[in-house]
C-alpha positions in Angstrom: 0.0 0.0 0.0 1.5 3.4 -1.0 1.6 6.4 1.3 -1.5 8.0 -0.3 -3.6 5.0 0.3 -2.4 4.7 3.8 -3.7 8.2 4.6 -7.2 7.6 3.2 -10.3 7.9 5.3 -11.6 4.5 6.4 -14.3 5.3 8.9 -17.0 8.0 8.9 -19.1 8.6 12.0 -22.3 10.6 11.7 -23.5 12.2 14.9 -27.3 12.2 15.0 -29.9 10.6 12.7 -33.0 12.5 11.6 -33.3 14.0 8.1 -29.7 15.3 7.9 -28.1 12.2 9.4 -29.8 9.7 7.3 -29.6 11.7 4.1 -25.8 11.9 4.7 -25.6 8.2 5.5 -27.6 7.2 2.4 -25.6 9.4 0.1 -22.2 8.2 1.4 -23.2 4.6 1.4 -24.1 5.0 -2.3 -21.1 7.0 -3.1 -18.6 4.6 -1.5 -20.4 1.4 -2.4 -17.7 -1.3 -2.8 -14.9 0.9 -1.4 -13.3 0.2 2.1 -15.1 3.1 3.9 -17.3 2.3 6.8 -20.3 4.5 7.6 -21.8 4.6 11.2 -24.7 6.6 12.5 -25.0 7.2 16.2 -28.4 8.3 17.4 -30.7 7.8 20.3 -34.2 6.5 19.7 -35.2 8.3 22.9 -34.5 11.7 21.5 -36.9 13.2 19.0 -35.8 15.3 16.0 -37.0 18.7 14.8 -38.7 17.0 11.9 -40.9 19.9 10.7 -39.1 20.4 7.3 -41.9 18.9 5.2 -41.6 21.2 2.2 -38.8 20.9 -0.3 -37.5 22.5 -3.5 -36.9 20.5 -6.8 -33.3 19.5 -5.9 -34.7 16.9 -3.5 -35.8 14.8 -6.5 -32.3 14.9 -8.0 -30.9 13.9 -4.6 -32.8 10.7 -4.3 -32.5 10.0 -8.0 -28.8 9.7 -7.4 -29.6 7.0 -4.9 -31.5 5.1 -7.6 -34.9 6.0 -6.1 -37.9 7.0 -8.2 -40.5 9.7 -7.5 -43.4 7.2 -7.2 -41.8 5.0 -4.6 -40.5 7.9 -2.5 -43.9 9.6 -2.6 -45.7 6.5 -1.5 -43.2 5.8 1.3 -43.5 9.4 2.7 -47.2 10.2 2.1 -46.0 12.9 -0.2 -47.9 15.4 -2.4 -46.6 17.5 -5.2 -45.3 21.1 -4.8 -45.2 23.5 -7.7 -44.2 26.5 -5.6 -45.1 28.7 -2.6 -48.2 30.9 -2.3 -47.7 34.1 -0.4 -50.8 35.3 1.3 -51.2 38.8 3.0 -47.5 39.8 2.5 -48.5 42.7 0.3 -51.1 44.0 2.8 -54.2 44.8 0.8 -52.4 43.8 -2.4 -53.0 40.4 -4.2 -51.5 37.1 -3.2 -48.8 35.7 -5.4 -47.0 32.4 -6.1 -43.3 31.8 -6.3 -43.2 28.9 -8.8 -40.4 26.5 -9.8 -40.3 27.7 -13.3 -39.8 30.5 -15.8 -42.0 33.5 -16.7 -42.8 34.1 -20.3 -40.2 34.0 -23.1 -37.1 36.0 -23.4 -36.3 37.5 -26.8 -33.0 38.6 -28.4 -31.2 38.3 -25.1 -33.7 40.6 -23.3 -35.6 39.2 -20.3 -39.3 38.7 -20.7 -40.1 41.1 -17.8 -38.8 44.0 -20.0 -41.4 43.2 -22.6 -44.1 42.9 -19.9 -43.0 46.3 -18.5 -43.4 48.0 -21.9 -46.9 46.5 -22.4 -47.9 47.6 -18.9 -47.2 51.2 -19.8 -49.7 50.9 -22.6 -52.4 48.6 -21.1 -52.8 45.9 -18.4 -50.9 42.8 -19.4 -52.2 40.8 -16.4 -50.1 39.7 -13.4 -46.7 38.1 -14.0 -48.0 34.8 -12.8 -50.3 34.5 -15.8 -47.1 33.9 -17.8 -45.8 31.0 -15.7 -47.2 27.5 -16.3 -46.0 26.4 -12.8 -47.8 29.3 -11.1 -50.9 28.8 -13.2 -51.1 25.1 -12.5 -50.6 25.7 -8.8 -53.3 28.3 -8.6 -55.8 26.0 -10.3 -55.0 23.0 -8.1 -53.7 21.0 -11.1 -50.6 18.9 -11.6 -48.9 17.0 -14.4 -45.3 16.0 -15.1 -43.2 18.5 -17.0 -42.6 17.7 -20.7 -39.2 16.1 -21.2 -38.9 18.2 -24.4 -40.8 21.4 -23.8 -41.8 23.2 -27.0 -40.8 26.5 -25.6 -39.6 28.2 -22.4 -43.3 29.0 -21.7 -43.7 25.2 -20.9 -40.8 25.0 -18.6 -41.5 24.2 -14.9 -40.2 22.0 -12.2 -41.7 20.4 -9.0 -40.8 19.3 -5.6 -42.4 17.4 -2.7 -44.3 17.9 0.5 -43.5 14.8 2.6 -43.5 13.5 6.1 -39.9 14.2 7.2 -39.9 11.4 9.8 -41.0 8.9 7.2 -38.4 10.2 4.8 -35.7 9.7 7.4 -36.9 6.2 8.1 -37.0 5.4 4.4 -33.4 6.5 4.0 -32.3 4.7 7.1 -33.6 1.4 5.6 -31.7 2.3 2.4 -28.5 3.1 4.2 -28.6 0.0 6.5 -29.3 -2.2 3.5 -26.1 -0.7 2.0 -24.0 -1.6 5.0 -24.3 1.4 7.2 -24.1 0.6 10.9 -26.4 2.2 13.5 -25.6 2.6 17.2 -28.6 3.5 19.3 -27.3 5.5 22.2 -27.2 8.9 23.8 -24.0 10.8 23.1 -22.4 12.6 26.1 -19.6 14.5 24.5 -16.8 14.5 22.0 -13.3 13.5 23.1 -10.4 15.4 21.4 -6.9 14.3 20.7 -4.6 16.3 23.1 -1.8 16.7 20.5 -3.9 18.6 17.8 -7.4 19.1 19.1 -9.0 16.8 16.4 -12.0 14.7 17.4 -10.8 11.3 18.6 -14.1 9.7 19.5 -17.7 10.1 20.6 -18.2 9.4 24.3 -21.6 7.7 24.9 -23.6 8.1 28.1 -22.8 4.5 29.1 -19.0 5.1 28.8 -18.5 3.5 25.4 -16.4 5.3 22.8 -17.0 5.4 19.0 -13.8 6.3 17.2 -13.6 7.5 13.6 -11.4 9.2 11.0 -14.0 11.8 9.9 -17.0 13.0 12.0 -20.1 14.5 10.4 -22.1 16.6 13.0 -25.8 16.2 12.3 -26.8 16.8 15.9 -29.1 19.7 15.1 -29.1 23.1 16.9 -26.9 21.7 19.7 -23.9 21.3 17.4 -22.4 18.7 19.7 -19.1 18.5 18.0 -18.7 21.6 15.9 -19.9 23.9 18.7 -19.6 22.2 22.0 -16.4 20.2 21.5 -14.5 22.2 18.9 -15.8 25.7 19.9 -16.5 27.0 16.4 -18.4 30.3 16.9 -21.9 31.0 15.6 -22.6 34.1 13.5 -25.9 35.6 14.6 -28.0 37.1 11.7 -30.8 38.3 14.0 -30.4 41.9 12.9 -31.6 41.0 9.5 -33.9 38.0 10.2 -36.0 38.9 13.2 -38.0 35.7 13.7 -36.5 33.5 16.3 -39.2 31.0 17.3 -41.9 28.8 15.9 -44.8 26.7 17.0 -45.4 23.5 14.9 -48.4 21.2 15.0 -49.8 18.4 12.8 -53.4 18.4 11.8 -56.0 16.7 9.6 -55.9 17.9 6.0 -59.2 19.6 5.2 -58.1 19.8 1.5 -57.3 16.1 1.2 -59.9 15.7 -1.6 -57.6 17.7 -3.8 -54.5 18.8 -1.8 -53.0 22.1 -2.7 -50.0 21.6 -5.0 -48.1 24.4 -3.3 -47.0 25.5 0.2 -49.2 28.1 1.8 -47.3 30.9 3.5 -49.6 33.4 5.3 -48.5 36.6 6.9 -49.6 37.0 10.6 -49.2 39.7 13.2 -45.5 39.2 14.0 -44.4 36.6 11.5 -46.0 34.0 9.2 -47.8 30.7 9.1 -47.1 27.7 7.0 -49.6 25.2 5.7 -48.3 22.0 4.1 -50.7 19.4 2.7 -49.7 15.7 2.9 -51.7 12.7 1.8 -52.4 11.6 5.4 -52.4 14.8 7.3 -51.2 18.4 7.1 -48.2 20.2 8.6 -48.8 23.6 10.2 -46.7 26.1 12.0 -46.1 29.8 12.8 -42.7 31.5 12.7 -42.6 34.6 14.8 -40.5 37.2 16.5 -40.5 36.9 20.2 -39.6 40.6 20.5 -42.9 41.5 18.8 -45.4 39.0 20.2 -45.8 36.5 23.0 -45.7 32.7 22.8 -49.3 32.6 23.8 -50.5 35.1 21.2 -48.5 33.4 18.4 -49.9 30.0 19.4 -53.5 31.4 19.5 -53.1 32.8 16.0 -51.8 29.5 14.7 -54.6 27.5 16.5 -57.3 29.7 15.0 -56.0 29.0 11.4 -55.1 25.3 11.2 -55.7 23.3 8.1 -57.9 20.8 10.1 -58.3 19.3 13.6 -55.0 19.1 15.5 -53.5 15.7 15.9 -50.9 16.5 18.5 -50.0 19.1 21.1 -48.2 22.1 19.5 -44.4 22.1 19.9 -42.4 25.3 20.4 -39.0 25.6 18.6 -36.6 28.3 19.4 -33.8 29.2 17.0 -31.1 31.8 16.1 -30.8 32.7 12.5 -27.2 32.5 11.4 -24.4 30.0 10.6 -21.2 28.6 12.0 -18.1 30.6 11.2 -16.7 27.4 9.7 -18.8 24.4 8.7 -15.7 22.2 8.6 -13.2 22.3 11.5 -10.3 19.9 11.8 -11.9 16.4 11.1 -15.5 17.4 11.7 -18.0 18.6 9.1 -21.3 20.2 10.2 -24.3 19.4 8.0 -27.9 20.5 8.6 -28.9 22.6 11.6 -25.5 22.2 13.3 -24.0 24.2 10.4 -26.6 27.0 10.6 -30.3 27.9 10.2 -32.2 30.7 8.5 -35.9 30.0 8.7 -38.2 27.8 6.7 -39.7 30.5 4.5 -38.4 29.2 1.2 -38.0 25.5 2.2 -34.2 25.7 2.1 -33.1 23.6 5.0 -33.2 20.2 3.3 -31.6 21.7 0.1 -28.7 23.0 2.3 -28.3 19.5 3.6 -28.2 18.2 0.0 -25.5 20.7 -1.0 -23.5 20.1 2.1 -23.4 16.4 1.3 -22.4 17.1 -2.4 -19.6 19.3 -1.2 -18.4 16.6 1.2 -18.4 14.0 -1.6 -16.5 16.2 -4.0 -14.0 17.4 -1.5 -13.7 14.2 0.5 -10.4 14.4 2.3 -7.7 12.1 3.5 -6.5 12.0 7.1 -4.2 15.0 6.6 -7.3 17.2 6.2 -5.4 19.6 3.9 -6.1 23.3 4.5 -7.1 24.1 0.9 -9.8 21.4 1.0 -11.3 22.7 4.2 -11.0 26.3 3.0 -12.9 25.6 -0.2 -15.7 23.7 1.6 -16.0 26.5 4.1 -16.0 29.3 1.5 -18.6 27.6 -0.6 -20.8 26.9 2.4 -20.6 30.5 3.7 -21.3 32.1 0.3 -24.3 29.8 -0.3 -25.8 30.5 3.2 -25.3 34.3 2.7 -27.1 34.3 -0.6 -30.0 32.2 0.7 -30.2 34.7 3.6 -30.3 37.6 1.2 -33.2 36.1 -0.8 -35.2 35.5 2.4 -34.5 39.0 3.8 -35.8 40.4 0.5 -39.3 39.1 1.3 -39.4 41.0 4.5 -37.8 44.1 3.1 -40.5 44.4 0.4 -43.5 43.6 2.6 -46.5 46.1 2.6 -48.0 45.4 6.0 -48.6 47.9 8.8 -47.9 46.0 12.1 -44.8 46.9 14.1 -43.0 43.7 13.2 -43.5 44.2 9.5 -42.6 47.9 9.6 -39.4 47.0 11.5 -38.6 44.5 8.8 -39.3 47.0 6.0 -37.4 49.9 7.5 -34.5 48.0 9.1 -31.0 47.4 7.6 -30.3 44.7 5.1 -27.0 43.1 4.1 -24.8 45.1 1.7 -24.9 42.3 -0.8 -28.7 42.5 -0.9 -28.6 46.3 -1.2 -26.5 45.9 -4.3 -28.8 43.4 -5.9 -31.9 45.5 -5.1 -30.3 48.7 -6.4 -29.4 47.1 -9.7 -32.9 45.7 -10.1 -34.5 49.1 -9.5 -32.1 50.9 -11.7 -31.9 48.5 -14.7 -34.1 45.5 -14.2 -31.1 43.2 -14.1 -30.0 40.4 -11.8 -26.7 40.0 -10.0 -25.6 36.4 -10.5 -23.1 34.4 -8.4 -21.8 30.9 -8.1 -23.2 28.9 -5.2 -26.6 30.5 -5.3 -29.7 28.4 -4.7 -32.2 30.9 -6.2 -31.8 32.0 -9.8 -33.2 35.0 -11.6 -36.7 33.5 -12.1 -37.1 33.2 -8.4 -36.0 36.8 -7.8 -38.4 37.9 -10.5 -41.2 36.1 -8.7 -40.6 38.0 -5.5 -40.1 41.4 -7.2 -43.2 41.0 -9.3 -45.2 39.6 -6.3 -44.6 42.9 -4.4 -44.9 45.0 -7.6 -41.3 46.3 -7.3 -40.0 47.1 -10.8 -37.5 49.4 -12.4 -38.8 52.7 -13.6 -38.1 51.9 -17.3 -37.6 48.9 -19.5 -34.6 47.8 -21.7 -34.7 50.2 -24.8 -34.0 47.2 -27.1 -37.7 46.3 -26.5 -38.7 49.3 -28.6 -37.6 47.4 -31.7 -40.7 45.2 -31.4 -43.9 46.5 -33.0 -46.3 47.4 -30.1 -49.3 45.7 -31.7 -47.2 42.5 -32.2 -46.1 42.7 -28.5 -49.7 43.0 -27.3 -50.8 40.2 -29.5 -47.9 37.9 -28.4 -48.6 38.5 -24.7 -52.2 37.7 -25.2 -51.4 34.5 -27.0 -49.0 33.4 -24.2 -51.8 33.9 -21.6 -54.3 32.0 -23.8 -52.0 29.1 -24.4 -51.2 28.7 -20.8 -54.9 29.0 -19.8 -55.7 26.2 -22.3 -52.9 24.0 -21.0 -54.1 24.4 -17.4 -57.7 23.7 -18.4 -56.6 20.4 -20.0 -54.5 19.3 -17.0 -56.1 16.9 -14.4 -56.4 17.8 -10.7 -53.6 17.2 -8.3 -55.6 14.5 -6.6 -55.9 12.5 -9.9 -52.1 12.5 -10.3 -51.7 11.2 -6.7 -54.3 8.5 -7.3 -52.5 7.3 -10.4 -49.4 6.7 -8.2 -51.3 4.6 -5.7 -54.1 2.2 -6.9 -55.3 1.9 -3.3 -55.9 5.6 -3.1 -57.7 5.6 -6.4 -60.1 2.9 -5.1 
């Protein structure tokens, strides 16, 4: 065996199960199948998980496809429904609700974004809301669902979809997958992490019964606690509370009053000092309210949630406190933090599971040897930090543009925002253009959905649009709306799609 092989990682220990732990275990088992790398998950069946992350974005489907899993089997195993986007209710005050879809708006022409053509038409006559030019948004609003065309005839037909699923069932499903692939599970409470005195690296997990679990690489999926990355290794936490004021949530499961035809979107409703989520599953619904404890009491937030559930409650509400922010370093020495231990924003755009996916992908592509070379850790940490910051900016944008009058919402609108977001917002207002970066989860179509939803547009459109005949422009936009309306009318209800997946449900 040469020296390089001798330095290779042979054992990976994942601290904590839940969604993050079992997603990591399943992905590493698949990635290292046939290689001499052992994967072990240490979790306690006595300790519950946060488990409220029931809404996802389309990347989840690509994650489990890499494991060789298909949409239908995952959906049946997790009681999933389809998600075409997010419906924002009440965020614009008296203004209309809007949907942030997983898809494009209209058709670009000659290198000029569609929204510039829409802006020119708006100066002459009402072109209708931006959502009328999105197939994903139109299907969601109508309660319809179908699979996207593998060969869409135009960008007007492009949309994507994600899942609403039972997070606990998803973790159990991936646990079975990982264990079938050779992952070992130790059911025990973890007391602490033991460090090597010579260099401060993690040597082992110390269990409550005194046993020790040694490893070469440790993946901290212990949630907000950050058992290794925070408690043992002392990596500081950057608090982003000055930009994201919500710091608590109540979560409760309920019956799903819309089960006859579940909404193919996540419902996000503005409340007095925060917002409420509503997530329809096949067997129940997920509900919760995210709020600022500086602007309302626990009791008032819970009362507001309880008065607006999607059905009869099935459990006692659970309070979850959190600090928006991230670890200064997601990878320290021989420990990588993935999931809540690496940081948390809030569930507004369903990003928590996607951040887990991307953390796993980075770990696979930058998998180290036992030297844990500085450039490898630095690259992982830089990518992780930039991605978290850009997701943060996108979420802050929603609060900045709100049009409500309560103290919480005024503070969000009038408060400071990150300089990186200021630059993006200024460019949009001045020129109707998007700043683009690497390691960014949300692309221009998503930013356009939020700008349009709050009716925030530049004062003028791209002058290149004037080359198009006004009558032709008006006719083209009308045809786009009519074509989409016809497609939506021909599409079956969401419930029919779900029934086709499960013959028992159809019966």
